[in-house]
FIVO-46539 format. One record per residue (C-alpha): x, y, z negated; residue in three letters; residue number from 1. Coordinates in Angstrom, 3 decimals. Layout:
<pts>
X X, Y Y, Z Z, rest ALA, nr NUM
...
</pts>
This chain:
<pts>
X 16.807, Y 25.412, Z -175.508, rest MET, nr 1
X 16.540, Y 28.997, Z -174.296, rest ALA, nr 2
X 17.000, Y 29.289, Z -170.556, rest GLN, nr 3
X 19.503, Y 31.949, Z -169.563, rest VAL, nr 4
X 17.765, Y 33.821, Z -166.709, rest PRO, nr 5
X 20.497, Y 33.992, Z -164.098, rest ILE, nr 6
X 19.806, Y 36.322, Z -161.195, rest ALA, nr 7
X 19.437, Y 34.782, Z -157.761, rest GLU, nr 8
X 22.703, Y 36.298, Z -156.501, rest GLU, nr 9
X 24.942, Y 34.634, Z -159.083, rest GLU, nr 10
X 26.457, Y 32.392, Z -156.430, rest HIS, nr 11
X 27.871, Y 35.381, Z -154.599, rest ASP, nr 12
X 29.397, Y 36.871, Z -157.728, rest LEU, nr 13
X 30.573, Y 33.806, Z -159.587, rest PHE, nr 14
X 31.486, Y 31.424, Z -156.824, rest SER, nr 15
X 32.972, Y 33.863, Z -154.354, rest SER, nr 16
X 34.953, Y 36.260, Z -156.596, rest PRO, nr 17
X 36.310, Y 33.482, Z -158.784, rest LEU, nr 18
X 37.306, Y 31.395, Z -155.817, rest ASN, nr 19
X 39.057, Y 34.354, Z -154.261, rest LEU, nr 20
X 41.517, Y 34.230, Z -157.123, rest LEU, nr 21
X 42.205, Y 30.528, Z -156.983, rest SER, nr 22
X 45.434, Y 30.845, Z -155.046, rest SER, nr 23
X 48.506, Y 32.845, Z -155.865, rest SER, nr 24
X 50.488, Y 33.534, Z -152.698, rest PRO, nr 25
X 53.684, Y 35.518, Z -153.007, rest SER, nr 26
X 53.864, Y 38.969, Z -151.547, rest LEU, nr 27
X 56.219, Y 39.781, Z -148.708, rest ASP, nr 28
X 59.026, Y 41.913, Z -150.139, rest THR, nr 29
X 60.314, Y 43.317, Z -146.878, rest SER, nr 30
X 59.366, Y 46.918, Z -147.702, rest ASP, nr 31
X 62.170, Y 49.172, Z -148.837, rest GLU, nr 32
X 62.442, Y 51.678, Z -151.663, rest GLY, nr 33
X 60.429, Y 51.632, Z -154.894, rest SER, nr 34
X 57.759, Y 49.377, Z -153.429, rest SER, nr 35
X 60.268, Y 46.488, Z -153.311, rest ARG, nr 36
X 60.252, Y 46.158, Z -157.110, rest GLN, nr 37
X 56.464, Y 46.433, Z -157.170, rest GLU, nr 38
X 56.269, Y 43.614, Z -154.633, rest ASP, nr 39
X 58.485, Y 41.481, Z -156.848, rest LYS, nr 40
X 56.442, Y 42.229, Z -159.969, rest ASP, nr 41
X 53.137, Y 41.595, Z -158.249, rest ALA, nr 42
X 54.288, Y 38.287, Z -156.811, rest SER, nr 43
X 55.204, Y 37.134, Z -160.323, rest SER, nr 44
X 51.700, Y 37.787, Z -161.625, rest LEU, nr 45
X 50.445, Y 34.225, Z -161.350, rest GLN, nr 46
X 46.842, Y 33.719, Z -162.399, rest ILE, nr 47
X 47.369, Y 30.038, Z -163.233, rest SER, nr 48
X 49.419, Y 27.089, Z -161.984, rest PRO, nr 49
X 46.208, Y 25.050, Z -161.883, rest HIS, nr 50
X 44.564, Y 26.074, Z -158.614, rest THR, nr 51
X 41.318, Y 24.521, Z -157.466, rest GLU, nr 52
X 40.925, Y 25.990, Z -154.009, rest TYR, nr 53
X 43.012, Y 27.286, Z -151.148, rest TRP, nr 54
X 41.674, Y 29.666, Z -148.560, rest PHE, nr 55
X 43.353, Y 29.628, Z -145.187, rest GLU, nr 56
X 41.555, Y 32.853, Z -144.319, rest ASP, nr 57
X 44.232, Y 35.573, Z -144.667, rest PRO, nr 58
X 41.599, Y 38.039, Z -145.870, rest ILE, nr 59
X 41.099, Y 35.964, Z -149.013, rest TYR, nr 60
X 44.840, Y 35.817, Z -149.520, rest GLU, nr 61
X 45.047, Y 39.602, Z -149.262, rest LYS, nr 62
X 42.200, Y 40.008, Z -151.754, rest VAL, nr 63
X 44.102, Y 37.763, Z -154.169, rest THR, nr 64
X 47.298, Y 39.746, Z -153.681, rest GLU, nr 65
X 45.503, Y 43.051, Z -154.161, rest LEU, nr 66
X 43.886, Y 41.851, Z -157.390, rest VAL, nr 67
X 47.311, Y 40.838, Z -158.678, rest GLN, nr 68
X 48.779, Y 44.200, Z -157.710, rest PHE, nr 69
X 45.927, Y 46.157, Z -159.313, rest MET, nr 70
X 46.192, Y 44.188, Z -162.551, rest ILE, nr 71
X 49.888, Y 45.002, Z -162.648, rest LEU, nr 72
X 48.985, Y 48.682, Z -162.326, rest LYS, nr 73
X 46.341, Y 48.281, Z -165.040, rest TYR, nr 74
X 48.866, Y 46.720, Z -167.413, rest ARG, nr 75
X 51.347, Y 49.516, Z -166.711, rest MET, nr 76
X 48.591, Y 52.123, Z -167.133, rest LYS, nr 77
X 49.386, Y 53.600, Z -163.730, rest GLU, nr 78
X 47.155, Y 55.107, Z -161.083, rest ILE, nr 79
X 47.020, Y 53.168, Z -157.826, rest VAL, nr 80
X 46.747, Y 54.867, Z -154.444, rest THR, nr 81
X 45.443, Y 53.693, Z -151.104, rest LYS, nr 82
X 48.861, Y 54.444, Z -149.613, rest GLU, nr 83
X 50.516, Y 52.072, Z -152.106, rest GLU, nr 84
X 47.979, Y 49.338, Z -151.476, rest MET, nr 85
X 48.437, Y 49.590, Z -147.725, rest LEU, nr 86
X 52.222, Y 49.620, Z -147.949, rest LYS, nr 87
X 52.772, Y 46.967, Z -150.623, rest VAL, nr 88
X 49.865, Y 44.571, Z -150.070, rest VAL, nr 89
X 47.627, Y 45.135, Z -147.048, rest ILE, nr 90
X 50.320, Y 45.855, Z -144.455, rest LYS, nr 91
X 49.202, Y 44.239, Z -141.173, rest ASN, nr 92
X 45.538, Y 44.176, Z -142.241, rest TYR, nr 93
X 45.021, Y 47.924, Z -142.574, rest LYS, nr 94
X 41.843, Y 47.883, Z -140.503, rest LYS, nr 95
X 40.341, Y 45.432, Z -142.989, rest ARG, nr 96
X 41.292, Y 47.533, Z -146.011, rest PHE, nr 97
X 37.699, Y 48.605, Z -146.917, rest PRO, nr 98
X 36.536, Y 44.972, Z -147.085, rest LEU, nr 99
X 39.616, Y 43.743, Z -148.962, rest ILE, nr 100
X 39.448, Y 46.633, Z -151.432, rest PHE, nr 101
X 35.725, Y 46.116, Z -152.056, rest LYS, nr 102
X 36.132, Y 42.392, Z -152.775, rest LYS, nr 103
X 39.162, Y 42.935, Z -155.003, rest ALA, nr 104
X 37.313, Y 45.587, Z -156.995, rest SER, nr 105
X 34.351, Y 43.241, Z -157.497, rest LYS, nr 106
X 36.667, Y 40.482, Z -158.701, rest CYS, nr 107
X 38.216, Y 42.800, Z -161.273, rest LEU, nr 108
X 34.764, Y 43.865, Z -162.450, rest GLU, nr 109
X 33.279, Y 40.383, Z -162.847, rest VAL, nr 110
X 36.269, Y 38.487, Z -164.214, rest ILE, nr 111
X 38.062, Y 41.144, Z -166.243, rest SER, nr 112
X 35.558, Y 43.909, Z -166.920, rest GLY, nr 113
X 37.866, Y 46.395, Z -165.188, rest ILE, nr 114
X 36.274, Y 49.231, Z -163.222, rest ASP, nr 115
X 38.042, Y 50.918, Z -160.313, rest VAL, nr 116
X 37.312, Y 54.656, Z -160.324, rest LYS, nr 117
X 38.441, Y 57.110, Z -157.663, rest GLU, nr 118
X 40.079, Y 60.154, Z -159.229, rest VAL, nr 119
X 41.298, Y 61.980, Z -156.122, rest ASN, nr 120
X 39.238, Y 61.538, Z -152.941, rest PRO, nr 121
X 41.804, Y 63.492, Z -150.910, rest THR, nr 122
X 44.627, Y 61.002, Z -151.342, rest ILE, nr 123
X 42.338, Y 58.145, Z -152.416, rest HIS, nr 124
X 43.894, Y 57.474, Z -155.794, rest SER, nr 125
X 42.206, Y 55.234, Z -158.359, rest TYR, nr 126
X 42.350, Y 54.658, Z -162.081, rest VAL, nr 127
X 41.681, Y 51.201, Z -163.549, rest LEU, nr 128
X 39.738, Y 51.283, Z -166.799, rest ILE, nr 129
X 38.501, Y 48.782, Z -169.337, rest ASN, nr 130
X 34.761, Y 49.283, Z -168.962, rest ALA, nr 131
X 33.783, Y 47.018, Z -171.847, rest LEU, nr 132
X 35.582, Y 48.551, Z -174.859, rest SER, nr 133
X 36.907, Y 45.129, Z -175.915, rest LEU, nr 134
X 40.584, Y 45.195, Z -176.861, rest THR, nr 135
X 41.397, Y 41.506, Z -176.383, rest TYR, nr 136
X 43.055, Y 41.902, Z -172.986, rest ASP, nr 137
X 44.939, Y 45.022, Z -174.035, rest ASP, nr 138
X 46.554, Y 43.114, Z -176.904, rest CYS, nr 139
X 47.998, Y 40.394, Z -174.670, rest LEU, nr 140
X 51.775, Y 40.676, Z -174.529, rest SER, nr 141
X 52.186, Y 38.607, Z -171.365, rest ASP, nr 142
X 51.480, Y 40.864, Z -168.393, rest HIS, nr 143
X 51.190, Y 37.831, Z -166.139, rest LYS, nr 144
X 47.996, Y 36.637, Z -167.844, rest ILE, nr 145
X 44.760, Y 37.357, Z -166.019, rest MET, nr 146
X 42.485, Y 39.572, Z -168.172, rest PRO, nr 147
X 39.405, Y 37.706, Z -169.396, rest LYS, nr 148
X 37.146, Y 40.362, Z -170.912, rest ASN, nr 149
X 34.508, Y 39.693, Z -168.260, rest GLY, nr 150
X 34.032, Y 36.074, Z -169.311, rest LEU, nr 151
X 34.115, Y 36.982, Z -173.010, rest LEU, nr 152
X 31.351, Y 39.542, Z -172.460, rest THR, nr 153
X 29.287, Y 36.999, Z -170.525, rest ILE, nr 154
X 29.577, Y 34.526, Z -173.433, rest ILE, nr 155
X 28.510, Y 37.234, Z -175.879, rest LEU, nr 156
X 25.531, Y 37.938, Z -173.613, rest GLY, nr 157
X 24.478, Y 34.293, Z -173.508, rest VAL, nr 158
X 24.573, Y 34.242, Z -177.328, rest ILE, nr 159
X 22.248, Y 37.269, Z -177.400, rest ILE, nr 160
X 19.792, Y 35.606, Z -175.039, rest ILE, nr 161
X 19.910, Y 32.405, Z -177.108, rest GLU, nr 162
X 18.711, Y 34.399, Z -180.125, rest GLY, nr 163
X 22.110, Y 35.461, Z -181.522, rest ASP, nr 164
X 23.055, Y 31.831, Z -182.174, rest CYS, nr 165
X 23.818, Y 29.583, Z -179.192, rest ALA, nr 166
X 24.089, Y 25.786, Z -179.403, rest PRO, nr 167
X 27.441, Y 24.661, Z -178.035, rest GLU, nr 168
X 25.842, Y 22.473, Z -175.362, rest GLU, nr 169
X 23.888, Y 25.460, Z -174.032, rest ASN, nr 170
X 27.089, Y 27.459, Z -173.629, rest ILE, nr 171
X 28.747, Y 24.640, Z -171.688, rest TRP, nr 172
X 25.637, Y 24.125, Z -169.545, rest ASP, nr 173
X 25.763, Y 27.789, Z -168.578, rest PHE, nr 174
X 29.502, Y 27.741, Z -167.876, rest LEU, nr 175
X 29.016, Y 24.685, Z -165.656, rest ASP, nr 176
X 26.715, Y 26.790, Z -163.482, rest ILE, nr 177
X 29.438, Y 29.376, Z -162.887, rest ILE, nr 178
X 32.172, Y 26.810, Z -162.271, rest GLY, nr 179
X 33.877, Y 26.690, Z -165.677, rest VAL, nr 180
X 33.866, Y 23.087, Z -166.948, rest HIS, nr 181
X 34.692, Y 21.923, Z -170.462, rest ILE, nr 182
X 36.843, Y 18.986, Z -169.400, rest GLU, nr 183
X 38.685, Y 20.724, Z -166.550, rest ARG, nr 184
X 41.593, Y 23.161, Z -166.605, rest GLU, nr 185
X 40.451, Y 26.397, Z -164.966, rest HIS, nr 186
X 42.705, Y 28.329, Z -162.606, rest PHE, nr 187
X 42.015, Y 31.615, Z -164.402, rest ILE, nr 188
X 40.859, Y 30.738, Z -167.910, rest TYR, nr 189
X 43.056, Y 27.719, Z -168.616, rest GLY, nr 190
X 41.501, Y 25.255, Z -171.076, rest ASP, nr 191
X 37.937, Y 26.569, Z -171.562, rest PRO, nr 192
X 37.316, Y 24.606, Z -174.774, rest LYS, nr 193
X 40.509, Y 25.919, Z -176.344, rest GLN, nr 194
X 39.703, Y 29.462, Z -175.223, rest LEU, nr 195
X 36.211, Y 29.458, Z -176.756, rest LEU, nr 196
X 36.636, Y 27.281, Z -179.830, rest THR, nr 197
X 40.142, Y 28.341, Z -180.869, rest ARG, nr 198
X 41.580, Y 31.457, Z -179.198, rest ASP, nr 199
X 38.518, Y 33.711, Z -179.362, rest TRP, nr 200
X 37.608, Y 32.288, Z -182.781, rest VAL, nr 201
X 41.058, Y 33.075, Z -184.196, rest LEU, nr 202
X 40.760, Y 36.565, Z -182.700, rest ASP, nr 203
X 37.373, Y 36.939, Z -184.459, rest ASN, nr 204
X 35.389, Y 37.517, Z -181.271, rest TYR, nr 205
X 33.407, Y 34.307, Z -181.712, rest LEU, nr 206
X 32.248, Y 32.219, Z -184.647, rest GLU, nr 207
X 32.149, Y 28.471, Z -184.044, rest TYR, nr 208
X 30.467, Y 26.466, Z -186.775, rest ARG, nr 209
X 28.786, Y 23.155, Z -187.410, rest GLN, nr 210
X 25.005, Y 23.206, Z -187.500, rest VAL, nr 211
X 23.859, Y 22.668, Z -191.083, rest LEU, nr 212
X 22.889, Y 19.062, Z -191.887, rest ASN, nr 213
X 23.473, Y 17.905, Z -188.292, rest SER, nr 214
X 24.269, Y 14.192, Z -188.001, rest ASP, nr 215
X 25.985, Y 13.479, Z -185.715, rest PRO, nr 216
X 27.549, Y 16.929, Z -186.014, rest PRO, nr 217
X 26.486, Y 19.651, Z -183.581, rest HIS, nr 218
X 28.096, Y 23.050, Z -183.236, rest TYR, nr 219
X 26.972, Y 26.554, Z -182.348, rest GLU, nr 220
X 28.453, Y 29.894, Z -181.321, rest PHE, nr 221
X 27.766, Y 33.303, Z -182.833, rest LEU, nr 222
X 29.297, Y 36.744, Z -182.437, rest TRP, nr 223
X 32.418, Y 37.224, Z -184.526, rest GLY, nr 224
X 33.119, Y 40.347, Z -186.615, rest PRO, nr 225
X 35.522, Y 41.804, Z -184.055, rest ARG, nr 226
X 32.865, Y 41.605, Z -181.332, rest ALA, nr 227
X 30.437, Y 43.515, Z -183.534, rest TYR, nr 228
X 33.125, Y 46.110, Z -184.246, rest ALA, nr 229
X 34.137, Y 46.693, Z -180.622, rest GLU, nr 230
X 31.074, Y 46.413, Z -178.403, rest ILE, nr 231
X 27.344, Y 47.051, Z -178.603, rest LYS, nr 232
X 24.810, Y 44.452, Z -177.562, rest LYS, nr 233
X 23.197, Y 46.876, Z -175.121, rest LYS, nr 234
X 26.583, Y 47.326, Z -173.406, rest THR, nr 235
X 26.841, Y 43.550, Z -173.031, rest VAL, nr 236
X 23.358, Y 43.322, Z -171.511, rest LEU, nr 237
X 24.107, Y 46.214, Z -169.157, rest GLU, nr 238
X 27.204, Y 44.338, Z -167.945, rest PHE, nr 239
X 25.162, Y 41.170, Z -167.323, rest LEU, nr 240
X 22.665, Y 43.232, Z -165.355, rest MET, nr 241
X 25.400, Y 44.997, Z -163.389, rest LYS, nr 242
X 27.029, Y 41.782, Z -162.215, rest ILE, nr 243
X 23.616, Y 40.150, Z -161.643, rest LYS, nr 244
X 23.825, Y 37.424, Z -164.259, rest VAL, nr 245
X 20.453, Y 38.390, Z -165.696, rest ILE, nr 246
X 17.325, Y 39.320, Z -163.759, rest ASP, nr 247
X 15.669, Y 42.756, Z -164.240, rest PRO, nr 248
X 12.569, Y 41.432, Z -166.051, rest ILE, nr 249
X 14.580, Y 39.467, Z -168.612, rest SER, nr 250
X 16.995, Y 42.374, Z -168.951, rest PHE, nr 251
X 14.155, Y 44.752, Z -169.883, rest SER, nr 252
X 12.839, Y 42.343, Z -172.530, rest PHE, nr 253
X 16.186, Y 41.750, Z -174.202, rest TRP, nr 254
X 17.303, Y 45.368, Z -173.874, rest TYR, nr 255
X 14.200, Y 46.616, Z -175.672, rest GLU, nr 256
X 14.674, Y 43.976, Z -178.361, rest LYS, nr 257
X 18.301, Y 44.976, Z -178.888, rest VAL, nr 258
X 17.401, Y 48.663, Z -179.150, rest LEU, nr 259
X 14.767, Y 47.889, Z -181.793, rest LYS, nr 260
X 17.226, Y 45.739, Z -183.743, rest ASP, nr 261
X 19.854, Y 48.489, Z -183.631, rest GLU, nr 262
X 17.315, Y 51.043, Z -184.896, rest GLU, nr 263
X 16.611, Y 48.814, Z -187.894, rest LYS, nr 264
</pts>
């Protein structure tokens, strides 16, 4: 079994950002004007009815609300401004805006592969972009569903590190480390087994097959044709490095290997 070299800071990125999104509090819709409808839309963006944690800290609640609001803007392909975020979401926590905004942006990056880029420093406006080139999230018709490109890219990365063919048990062992368990409904990803062995297989992002001559039967994951068509392996490794899933030494080894394979 190949050991996926997780960076030492994975707890901060996988425990904290994921947990921040475990609750789905409704937004206060007391503001007037156009923001009232945005409040209503954002409050309907429920990540999942199956919540595992509840943070009494209002900062965490505001981070959750801001993530919901920013995903709504991402789905609508609209720019989001600091003024909007303060008026619709942050409200009485304006002094804590930098912290709330930073945590929300990190959540979007790790879970959904969405980057928050400032386009106008004068008015502090931001564009939300799919940084991973995968089209899975963009094809979802339900705007209430939490984008999952981040997790999909992580799975593709684990397959690379396992030698382009990952035993099923190794995938589940890794997901256990980051709090996604095969037998437990996840508050963001729903049924993990269904997501990996059916949804992403039907969408041709993953291949899930029985190991030849295995008795009792064992299964393994490989990249599907759509993954090969939409994203490069070096992009996947760069994402793992960026969110600190893989340590720098292991990253260098696998990155060089991928570059050589692509040259061939």
